[in-house]
Structure formats: structure tokens, C-alpha cells
KEFITOR-907576 format. One record per residue (C-alpha): residue number from 1; residue in three letters; x negated, y, z negated. Coordinates in Angstrom, 2 decimals. Layout:
REM residues N
+-----+---------+---------+---------+---------+
| num | residuo |       X |       Y |       Z |
+-----+---------+---------+---------+---------+
| NUM |     ALA |       X |       Y |       Z |
...
+-----+---------+---------+---------+---------+
END
This chain:
REM residues 133
+-----+---------+---------+---------+---------+
| num | residuo |       X |       Y |       Z |
+-----+---------+---------+---------+---------+
|   1 |     MET |  -12.75 |   -1.61 |  -17.87 |
|   2 |     ARG |  -10.81 |   -3.37 |  -20.61 |
|   3 |     SER |   -9.41 |   -6.77 |  -19.64 |
|   4 |     GLY |   -5.82 |   -5.61 |  -20.31 |
|   5 |     ALA |   -6.27 |   -2.59 |  -18.03 |
|   6 |     ARG |   -7.96 |   -4.75 |  -15.39 |
|   7 |     ARG |   -5.09 |   -7.25 |  -15.53 |
|   8 |     SER |   -2.58 |   -4.41 |  -15.19 |
|   9 |     VAL |   -4.40 |   -2.96 |  -12.16 |
|  10 |     LEU |   -4.68 |   -6.38 |  -10.54 |
|  11 |     LEU |   -1.02 |   -7.30 |  -11.11 |
|  12 |     THR |    0.13 |   -3.93 |   -9.78 |
|  13 |     ALA |   -2.08 |   -4.34 |   -6.71 |
|  14 |     LEU |   -0.75 |   -7.85 |   -6.10 |
|  15 |     TRP |    2.82 |   -6.61 |   -6.37 |
|  16 |     ILE |    2.13 |   -3.78 |   -3.90 |
|  17 |     GLY |    0.39 |   -6.19 |   -1.56 |
|  18 |     LEU |    3.22 |   -8.68 |   -1.62 |
|  19 |     ILE |    5.82 |   -5.98 |   -1.02 |
|  20 |     SER |    3.73 |   -4.65 |    1.87 |
|  21 |     LEU |    3.46 |   -8.09 |    3.46 |
|  22 |     SER |    7.18 |   -8.82 |    3.43 |
|  23 |     PRO |    8.68 |   -7.94 |    6.80 |
|  24 |     HIS |   11.18 |   -5.14 |    6.40 |
|  25 |     GLU |   12.13 |   -1.99 |    8.17 |
|  26 |     GLY |    9.77 |    0.84 |    7.26 |
|  27 |     ASP |   11.16 |    4.29 |    6.80 |
|  28 |     ALA |    8.57 |    7.02 |    7.06 |
|  29 |     GLN |   11.41 |    9.56 |    7.05 |
|  30 |     GLY |   12.31 |    8.65 |    3.46 |
|  31 |     ILE |   11.02 |   11.95 |    2.15 |
|  32 |     ASP |   12.91 |   13.32 |   -0.82 |
|  33 |     TRP |   14.31 |   16.79 |   -0.59 |
|  34 |     PRO |   12.28 |   19.25 |   -2.63 |
|  35 |     ARG |   13.68 |   19.94 |   -6.08 |
|  36 |     ALA |   15.30 |   23.24 |   -6.78 |
|  37 |     GLY |   12.77 |   25.67 |   -8.15 |
|  38 |     THR |    9.73 |   24.17 |   -6.40 |
|  39 |     ALA |    7.72 |   26.31 |   -4.06 |
|  40 |     THR |    7.22 |   23.60 |   -1.43 |
|  41 |     SER |    9.69 |   22.65 |    1.25 |
|  42 |     LEU |    9.39 |   20.68 |    4.46 |
|  43 |     PRO |    8.76 |   22.80 |    7.55 |
|  44 |     ASP |   11.54 |   23.28 |   10.10 |
|  45 |     ALA |    9.31 |   21.61 |   12.73 |
|  46 |     TYR |    9.60 |   18.33 |   10.81 |
|  47 |     PHE |   13.39 |   18.33 |   11.09 |
|  48 |     GLN |   13.24 |   19.41 |   14.74 |
|  49 |     ARG |   10.90 |   16.51 |   15.54 |
|  50 |     ILE |   13.18 |   14.04 |   13.72 |
|  51 |     ARG |   16.18 |   15.29 |   15.71 |
|  52 |     GLN |   14.23 |   14.83 |   18.98 |
|  53 |     ASP |   12.77 |   11.43 |   18.09 |
|  54 |     PRO |   14.04 |    9.75 |   14.90 |
|  55 |     ASP |   11.17 |    7.22 |   15.05 |
|  56 |     PHE |    8.38 |    9.77 |   15.54 |
|  57 |     PHE |    6.87 |    9.37 |   12.07 |
|  58 |     ARG |    7.14 |    5.57 |   11.91 |
|  59 |     LEU |    3.87 |    3.66 |   11.82 |
|  60 |     ARG |    4.11 |    1.29 |   14.76 |
|  61 |     GLY |    0.89 |   -0.71 |   14.39 |
|  62 |     GLY |    0.55 |   -1.12 |   10.64 |
|  63 |     TRP |    1.43 |   -3.77 |    8.09 |
|  64 |     ILE |    5.15 |   -3.78 |    8.76 |
|  65 |     ALA |    4.82 |   -4.13 |   12.53 |
|  66 |     ARG |    2.17 |   -6.82 |   12.25 |
|  67 |     THR |    4.08 |   -8.92 |    9.71 |
|  68 |     ALA |    7.34 |   -8.54 |   11.62 |
|  69 |     GLN |    5.67 |   -9.75 |   14.83 |
|  70 |     VAL |    4.16 |  -12.74 |   13.02 |
|  71 |     ALA |    7.51 |  -13.64 |   11.44 |
|  72 |     GLU |    9.29 |  -13.25 |   14.77 |
|  73 |     ASN |    6.90 |  -15.70 |   16.45 |
|  74 |     ALA |    6.86 |  -18.11 |   13.46 |
|  75 |     GLU |    3.07 |  -17.71 |   13.21 |
|  76 |     SER |    0.68 |  -17.33 |   10.30 |
|  77 |     LEU |   -0.76 |  -13.96 |    9.47 |
|  78 |     THR |   -4.52 |  -14.12 |   10.13 |
|  79 |     GLY |   -7.43 |  -11.73 |   10.34 |
|  80 |     THR |   -8.25 |   -8.75 |    8.18 |
|  81 |     MET |   -5.99 |   -5.89 |    7.16 |
|  82 |     PRO |   -7.36 |   -2.55 |    6.03 |
|  83 |     VAL |   -5.72 |   -1.18 |    2.88 |
|  84 |     ALA |   -5.77 |    2.43 |    1.74 |
|  85 |     ILE |   -5.38 |    2.92 |   -1.98 |
|  86 |     ILE |   -4.40 |    6.40 |   -3.06 |
|  87 |     LEU |   -4.67 |    7.09 |   -6.76 |
|  88 |     ALA |   -2.22 |    9.73 |   -7.89 |
|  89 |     LEU |   -0.88 |   11.31 |  -11.05 |
|  90 |     PHE |    2.34 |   13.10 |  -11.84 |
|  91 |     ALA |    1.93 |   16.63 |  -13.12 |
|  92 |     ASP |    2.80 |   15.49 |  -16.64 |
|  93 |     SER |    0.71 |   12.29 |  -16.58 |
|  94 |     PRO |   -2.11 |   11.81 |  -19.06 |
|  95 |     GLU |   -5.62 |   11.26 |  -17.77 |
|  96 |     PRO |   -5.91 |    7.81 |  -16.18 |
|  97 |     HIS |   -7.54 |    5.04 |  -18.19 |
|  98 |     VAL |   -9.20 |    3.61 |  -15.07 |
|  99 |     THR |  -11.55 |    5.17 |  -12.54 |
| 100 |     SER |  -11.37 |    4.84 |   -8.76 |
| 101 |     ALA |  -14.53 |    2.68 |   -8.92 |
| 102 |     GLU |  -12.78 |    0.31 |  -11.34 |
| 103 |     VAL |   -9.73 |    0.08 |   -9.09 |
| 104 |     ARG |  -11.97 |   -0.63 |   -6.07 |
| 105 |     GLN |  -13.80 |   -3.30 |   -8.08 |
| 106 |     ALA |  -10.55 |   -4.99 |   -9.12 |
| 107 |     MET |   -9.06 |   -4.78 |   -5.62 |
| 108 |     PHE |  -11.94 |   -5.53 |   -3.30 |
| 109 |     ASP |  -15.51 |   -5.72 |   -4.58 |
| 110 |     GLY |  -15.41 |   -7.68 |   -7.84 |
| 111 |     PRO |  -16.45 |   -9.06 |  -10.08 |
| 112 |     SER |  -13.10 |   -9.07 |  -11.81 |
| 113 |     ALA |  -12.10 |  -11.29 |  -14.72 |
| 114 |     PHE |   -8.98 |  -12.44 |  -12.89 |
| 115 |     GLY |  -10.38 |  -12.27 |   -9.35 |
| 116 |     THR |   -9.86 |   -9.50 |   -6.85 |
| 117 |     VAL |   -6.81 |   -8.97 |   -4.67 |
| 118 |     SER |   -9.03 |   -9.70 |   -1.64 |
| 119 |     GLU |  -10.06 |  -13.01 |   -3.22 |
| 120 |     PHE |   -6.41 |  -13.84 |   -3.93 |
| 121 |     TYR |   -5.36 |  -13.41 |   -0.30 |
| 122 |     ALA |   -8.42 |  -15.30 |    0.94 |
| 123 |     GLU |   -7.62 |  -18.18 |   -1.41 |
| 124 |     VAL |   -3.91 |  -18.48 |   -0.70 |
| 125 |     SER |   -4.48 |  -18.23 |    3.06 |
| 126 |     GLY |   -7.25 |  -20.82 |    3.13 |
| 127 |     GLY |   -9.69 |  -18.13 |    4.25 |
| 128 |     ARG |   -7.54 |  -17.09 |    7.25 |
| 129 |     PHE |   -6.50 |  -13.68 |    5.90 |
| 130 |     GLY |   -8.37 |  -10.94 |    4.11 |
| 131 |     LEU |   -8.12 |   -7.37 |    2.91 |
| 132 |     THR |  -10.64 |   -4.57 |    3.18 |
| 133 |     GLY |  -10.48 |   -1.18 |    1.58 |
+-----+---------+---------+---------+---------+
END
């Protein structure tokens, strides 16, 4: 992977990680309405479930819940957090210039010219927090 592409992947991953760690209210219901002319729409059962239980699709034990609990108790976030990385393209996107193996290398496995995201969190936490993926 070129160093510029590696830096871009690493900076994007850091940004996503930092956004994910900030305690805020998650909104799993934030699904956009399908565009006019598309063949896909959300099933009626989805809307029925939301009417019955507005919090049904919220992730209760993930990043947001864990960081909110830590912030509430004025504690430090410790341990290991699993991270799922989903590579995606828009229909009109060109072929990606990085492979999933290169993203995994930059995020978790290394070596990476600028260090991995896992190494970043381990360093800034003094070894008390890590990421796996």
C-alpha cells in the first residue's frame, strides 16, 4: 500500500474510532427513507416494531453504552473492544485503491508506517485499552 493511502486509511480509522468513543446517544433508527425510484423499502414489520418499542433496535451493550457508563462513573475505559470494519462502495464509486487485507494491516495487525489504530489506543491508554478486529 502506498504511504499516502496508508496514512489516509489510518487517519480515517482514527477519526471513526474517536467518534465511536465519545459518549453520545446512539440512534439505530436513523435509517433514511428509500429514494423514489428504488426497488427497496423497509418492511412494515420494522415500523410496527418501532411503534411498539422505540428502543428495540438500539445496541445496549456496545461502544456507546460502555463509554457512557464509564463517563457516568468518572472511570477510565479499560479492556479490549472488538471493532467490526465494513468496507463498502457506492454504486458509482471507482474500484478501491486498498484491499481489505491492507485495511486490516493498518488498523490492527501492522506493520504500518504510522502505527496501527490498535497501537495508537494502546499507547495513549498506557496499555489499559485495546482494539481487536
